[in-house]
N, C-alpha and C positions, 0 to 999 in steps of 0.2 A: 809370659810369666809361668815358671815351672811350679810343680806341686809344692816344693818347700817354700817358695815365695808366697804362694797362695795361702798356705797355712799361717805364715807369719802375718800376712795381711789380715786374715780372719782374727788372729790373736790381737793385732793392733785395734781392729774395730771393736772387739769384745772389751778391751781395756778402755777404749774411748767411751762406749756406751755405759759400761760398768762404773766408770769414774763419775759420769754425769748423774747416774742414778744414786750413787753413794753420797755425792754432795747434796743433792736435793733431799734425800732421806735424812741426812745429818742436820740440814738446815731446818727441816720440819720437826725433828725430834728435839733439837737443842737450838731454838731460835735465837736466844740471847747470845750464846757463846759462838755458835757457828755462823748464823746469818748476820746478826748485828755486829758481833765482835770480830768477824773475819771477812765474810763476803761483802757486807755493806761498808764497813769501815775502810777496807783496803781497795775495793773495786767499784761498787756502785756509788758509794758516798762521794768519792772524788769526782765521779762523772756528774753527779747531781749538782755539786758545788760549782764545777766548771761550767755546766750548761746555764746556770743562773748567774754567773759572774760573781759568786759569793766568795768571801774569804774562807769560809768553811761551811759545812753542813753538819748538823747535830742530830743524832738519832736517840730518842729517849721516849720510853713509854709507848712504843709502836708508832710514833709520829716523827716526821723529819722537819727540822727548822733550819732555814738558811740565815747565816749571820754575815754582816758586811763590815766588820771591824776586827782587828787583831785582839783588842781588849775584850770584846764580847766572846770571841772564840776561846781565849785563854781562860775565861771564867765560866765557860759552859759546862754543864753536867750531862753526862751521857757519853755516847760514842761520837768522837769528833773526827771528821774527815776533811782534809784540805785538797784543793785541786793539785794535780801533779802526781809524782811517783814517790813511793817509799821503798825502803830496802825489801820489805815483804812483797810488795807488788812487782818490783823489778825482778826479783828472783823467780817469782811465780810466772811472770811473762816469759822469762828465759826458758824455764822448764817446759811451758806450753809450746814455745816456739820450736824447741828441739823435737818434742813429741809430734807436732804437726809436720815438721820437715820429714820425719820418718814416714808419716802417712802419705805425704806428697810423693816421696820416693817410690812407694808401692804403686801409687796411681800412675806415675810416669812409666813404670815398668808395664803396668796393665795396658796403657795406651800405646806403648812402644814408641815413646817420644825420643827422638834423636837429640842428645845433648850436644850443643855446639855453640860457638861464639854468636852465631845468628840468633839462637834461642835466647841467649843471655842478653843481647842488646834489644831484642824484642820486648823484654820485660822492663827495660829502663823507664819507659813512660809511666808505668804503674807505680814506681817509687816516687816519681814527681806527683802523681795523682793523689797518693795518700797524704802527702804534706799539704797539697792544695785543698783537699777536702777538710783537713783539720783547720785550715785558715777560714774556710766557710763558717765553721762553728765559732771561730773567734769573731768574725764579723757579726754573727748572730748575737753574741754576748755584747758587742759594742752597741748594737741597736737596742738591746734590752736596757743597757746602761743609760741610754738617752731617753728612756721611758716612751719609746715609740713601738714597743712590742717586738716579739721575736720574728725573724724571717722564717725560721723553721721551728715549730712548736715543740715543747717538751712533752712526752719523752722521745718523740721521733728523732730529735736532734742527737740523742745518745748514740745513734747508729754511726755518727761520724766523730765520736769521742772515744779515746782509748779506754778499755781494750776492745770495744765492740767494732770499731772501725777496722781492726785487723781481720775480723771474721767477714765483714762486708767486702773488704778488698780481696780477701781470699776467694770468696764466692764469685765476685765479678771477674777476677783474673782466671779462675777455673772455668767459668762459662765461656770466656773468650778463647781459652786454650782448647776446650772441647769443641767449640764451634769451628776453630781453625783446623783441627784434626779431621772433623767431619767433612768440611769442604775439601780438604786435601784428598780424603778417601773417595769422594765423589768425582774427583778430577777437576773440580772448579778452580782450585789453586794448585800450583806446583809445590809450594811450601806453606805450611801452616803458620810459620813465623810472620809472614806478610800480613795475615789477618790479625794475629795476636798483637803485633806492633801497631798496626793501623787503628785498631779499636782503642788501645791505650792512648795513643797520640790524640785521637779525636776527643777522648774524654778529658785529657789534660787541657787541650785548647778550649773546650767548652767551659770547664770550671774556672780556669784563669781568665777567660773572656768575661765570664759573669762577674768575677771579682773586679775586673777593670771597669765594667759597666757600672757597678755599684759605686766605685770610687769616683767615676765621672758624673754621676747623676745625684749624689747625695753629699751633704756636708759632714756626715758622721765619719766617713772613711776618706782618708787623704791618699795621695800617691806621690812617693818620693823616689824618683828614678835613680838617684844617687846610690840608694841602698843596693839594688840588684847589680848596679854597675860595679860597686866595690866588691860585693860578695862573689859574683861570677868572675870578675876580673882577677881577684885575688886567688880564687880556687884554680882558675885556668893557668895563671902564672906559676903557682905552686906545682901544678901537674907538669908543666913544661920543664921546670927545673928538675923535677923528679925524673922525667923521661931522658933529659940530656945527661944527667949525672949517671943514671943506671946504664944507658946505652954506651957511654964513653968510658966509664970507670969500673962499674960492677954490673955487667950485663946479666949475670946469673940471677939477680934479684927479680927481674921481670921477664926472664926467659920463658917461664912456663905459662904466663898469662897474657903477655903482649898488651894489646889495646884494652883488654878487659881489666888488667891491673891498673892501667892509667885511669880508667873510669872509676875504679874503687878509690884511688887516691883523690881524684877530683871530687867524688861524692862526699868523702869525709872532710876534705878541705872546705867544701861548701858549708858543712855543719860547723866546722871550727871557726871560719871567718864570720859566719852569721851569728854565732854565739858571742864572740868577742865584740863584734859591732853592736849587737843589741844590749849586752850586759854592761859594757863599759862606755859606749858612746850613743846609746839609744836616745837619751834625753837631749844631748847636744844636737843630734842629727834630725830627729823627728819629733822631739818634745815629749817623748814617752819613756818613763823609766821601766826597765824590764828586770825581772828576777828569774832565778834558776828554778826549774821544775824537776830536773833530773838529778839523781844522786851524785853522779860523777862530776858534772860541772859545778854543782853547788859546793861539793867538797873542794874542788880546785880553787874556786873563788875564795872560800873561807880560809883555806890553808895558805894560799898566796898572800891574802890580805894580812894574815898573822905573821908571816915570815918577812916579807919585804918591807923596807922603810915606808913610812907614810907619804913622804914626798914623792917616792916612785909610784905609789898607788895613785896619788893625785895626778901624776903626769901621764901614766900609761894604763891605769886601771889594774884590776886583779884577775881578769878572765883570760889574759893573753896566753898563759901556759896551756889552756885547753886546746888551742889551735895546734900546738906542737904535739900534744898527747894524741890528738886525732890523727894527724898526718903520720907520726911515727908508728902508731898502731896499725894504720892502713898499710904502710910500707912493709912492716914485719909480716902481716898476713899475706901480702902479695909474694913476699919472699918464700913463705912456707908453702904456698901453692905452686909447686914446681910441676914440671911435665910428668913426672912419675905418678903423682897423685891423680892427675886427670886421666892418665892412661889406665891405672889400676881400677879406679872406681869413678868413672866419669859422672854418673848421675849424682852420686853423693857429693862429689867435689863441686860440681856446678851449683847444686842447691845451697851448699854452705857459702859459696862465693857470692851467690845472689843475695843471700841473707846478710852477708857482710856489707854489701853495698846498700841494701835497704835500710839497715839500722843507722846508717850515716846520712844518706841522701834524703830519706823521708823527713826526719826531724829538721834537717838543715833547710829543706825547702819551705817548711812551715815557718821557721824562724825568720827566714829571708822575706817571705811574703808578708808576715805580720809587721815587720819593721817597715817594709815598703808601703804598707797601707796605714802605718802609724796606729795600730790597734793592740 
């Protein structure tokens, strides 16, 4: 890292620390407007409601109440927060993501990490891990709903709920990355990617194994093999079609990314198929009706339901366009990331490409596992 990069890194750190101090100071000075009306309502409140399986959480007079019916929530006085994402929180997370990616870029330069397809694929298990950990929280809510207590108590469970799980995953991944670099520096490993990928894979196997154990030893969580079969099969078929079409007719689309581009399409296809399967067919397949938590798929379901005839909605549902939106968006991104981008700024290009995969595969993994376990 040269002196100019070092100065930029120091500036990034100063903005990071200054931003935290400013937010804490503003929340202390204006608790109702900043803490209750912004931080709690859009960030901590949804986590609180989600952790307790509530329809909403209400903040009034310095206390928090959880409500379990739509009617109670609509008539509540105070600041009302529902599980899931809002436009405010979605935009805020996007800004934080970009800012943190810049910080990671400085870190990669400091550690002199070589950006390569091997590094990209070594991070693949961590994207599965994020979705699997969110499913652990869903299982926690299911146990609480059956009045048998939480498997993970509140507020500790907040660590695996958005947005805090992003920081947990960042810290875990960073620790594995630094550990791999250290082992490579000592000569224990020839490449740090081996350690990085191995730790992520072991963590995914452990978490998914625990979920399967719970499904097999309790009556609260079920197991429907048909769900991952359809989701993974549909995503794989979509990716094979993408690969065949691009290789045969428009090779320029995937020329710069190769197998990495195929993985991006696969990850977003997993998200698309899992959403359609859950939202339109969840009740028929696993006996559980699912609703949208994300702004984009909620809008897709709402607009499609308003436009298409009712008979068509009854036949095929209203979430199906989301699959095409996800796949088309993934293909466009793969097309944009040509060889020139990776050659001119490899670290920045790889980071963005990793983020593109993560925002599809992480939620998709969670949606698939939730439906698989019928929770």
